[in-house]
C-alpha positions as CSV (number, residue, x, y, z in Angstrom):
1,M,0.0,0.0,0.0
2,S,1.2,3.5,-0.8
3,D,1.1,6.2,1.8
4,P,-1.0,9.2,0.7
5,A,1.6,11.6,1.9
6,T,4.2,10.3,-0.5
7,Q,2.1,10.3,-3.6
8,P,3.0,13.0,-6.1
9,P,0.4,15.8,-6.3
10,S,-2.1,15.7,-9.1
11,R,-2.0,18.2,-11.9
12,W,-5.5,19.2,-10.9
13,T,-4.4,20.2,-7.4
14,G,-5.4,23.8,-6.6
15,L,-7.7,24.0,-9.7
16,G,-10.8,24.7,-7.5
17,E,-9.1,27.6,-5.8
18,A,-7.9,29.1,-9.1
19,L,-11.5,28.8,-10.5
20,R,-12.9,30.4,-7.4
21,R,-10.4,33.4,-7.7
22,M,-11.2,33.7,-11.4
23,A,-15.0,33.8,-10.6
24,I,-14.6,36.4,-7.9
25,G,-12.3,38.5,-10.1
26,T,-14.8,38.3,-13.0
27,I,-17.7,39.2,-10.8
28,A,-15.8,42.2,-9.4
29,A,-14.6,43.4,-12.8
30,A,-18.1,43.0,-14.3
31,A,-19.6,45.0,-11.4
32,A,-17.0,47.7,-11.6
33,V,-17.2,48.1,-15.4
34,G,-21.0,48.1,-15.2
35,L,-21.1,50.8,-12.5
36,I,-18.7,53.0,-14.3
37,G,-20.7,52.6,-17.6
38,A,-23.9,53.3,-15.7
39,G,-22.4,56.4,-14.1
40,I,-21.1,57.8,-17.4
41,A,-24.5,57.1,-19.1
42,W,-26.4,58.7,-16.2
43,A,-24.1,61.8,-16.3
44,A,-24.5,62.1,-20.1
45,H,-28.4,61.8,-19.8
46,R,-28.3,58.6,-21.9
47,S,-29.9,55.2,-21.4
48,V,-28.2,53.3,-18.6
49,S,-28.5,50.0,-20.4
50,T,-26.7,51.4,-23.4
51,G,-23.9,52.8,-21.2
52,V,-23.5,49.5,-19.4
53,A,-23.5,47.6,-22.7
54,G,-21.0,50.0,-24.3
55,A,-18.7,49.8,-21.3
56,Y,-18.7,46.0,-21.4
57,Y,-18.1,46.0,-25.1
58,L,-15.1,48.4,-24.9
59,V,-13.4,46.9,-21.9
60,G,-14.1,43.3,-22.9
61,S,-12.8,43.7,-26.4
62,A,-9.6,45.5,-25.1
63,L,-9.0,42.7,-22.6
64,F,-9.5,40.1,-25.3
65,L,-7.0,41.7,-27.6
66,I,-4.5,42.1,-24.8
67,G,-4.9,38.5,-23.9
68,M,-4.4,37.3,-27.4
69,F,-1.4,39.5,-28.2
70,P,1.5,37.3,-29.2
71,T,4.6,37.0,-27.0
72,G,8.2,36.4,-27.8
73,G,10.3,37.7,-30.6
74,F,10.9,41.5,-31.0
75,S,11.2,43.6,-27.8
76,M,9.7,47.1,-28.0
77,F,11.8,48.2,-25.0
78,S,15.3,47.1,-26.1
79,G,14.6,47.4,-29.8
80,R,16.2,44.0,-30.6
81,I,15.1,40.4,-30.9
82,T,15.1,38.7,-27.5
83,R,16.0,35.1,-26.8
84,R,13.6,32.9,-28.8
85,R,10.4,31.9,-27.0
86,P,7.4,30.3,-28.6
87,T,5.4,32.9,-30.3
88,G,1.8,32.6,-29.4
89,S,-1.0,34.0,-27.3
90,R,-0.2,34.8,-23.7
91,Q,-1.1,32.0,-21.3
92,E,-3.2,34.2,-19.1
93,P,-7.0,34.1,-18.6
94,V,-7.3,37.8,-19.5
95,F,-8.9,37.0,-22.8
96,L,-11.5,34.8,-21.1
97,L,-12.5,37.8,-18.9
98,G,-12.8,39.9,-22.1
99,L,-15.1,37.3,-23.7
100,I,-17.3,37.2,-20.6
101,L,-17.6,41.0,-20.5
102,V,-18.5,41.1,-24.2
103,A,-21.1,38.4,-23.6
104,L,-22.5,40.5,-20.7
105,G,-22.6,43.5,-23.1
106,V,-24.7,41.5,-25.5
107,V,-27.1,40.5,-22.8
108,A,-27.4,44.1,-21.5
109,D,-27.9,45.3,-25.1
110,V,-30.5,42.8,-26.0
111,T,-32.6,42.6,-22.8
112,R,-32.3,46.3,-21.8
113,P,-32.8,45.6,-18.1
114,F,-32.5,49.2,-17.0
């Protein structure tokens, strides 16, 4: 019999905590972006639903583009080619947050809850 303390950790260890942090961050970002969009729409005497949807569209698309921006290769800071790394999208969930915000913008635009 093997001792549970000596078994190597699973690759799924800590996934629940990471998903929980992602969910909390997504909810906080959605609330903050929605409140800022609603405040701007209210100050401009526009429809609050349109302001919230527009804020979700703008911030969500910007986060998606940032998350999908390729890494490796040319360095803007040093002006030379850095040590070769695989060129591809960044391995961060920023683009997922962007997609979720765009989806919330579609929901706010279609349903007009406010």
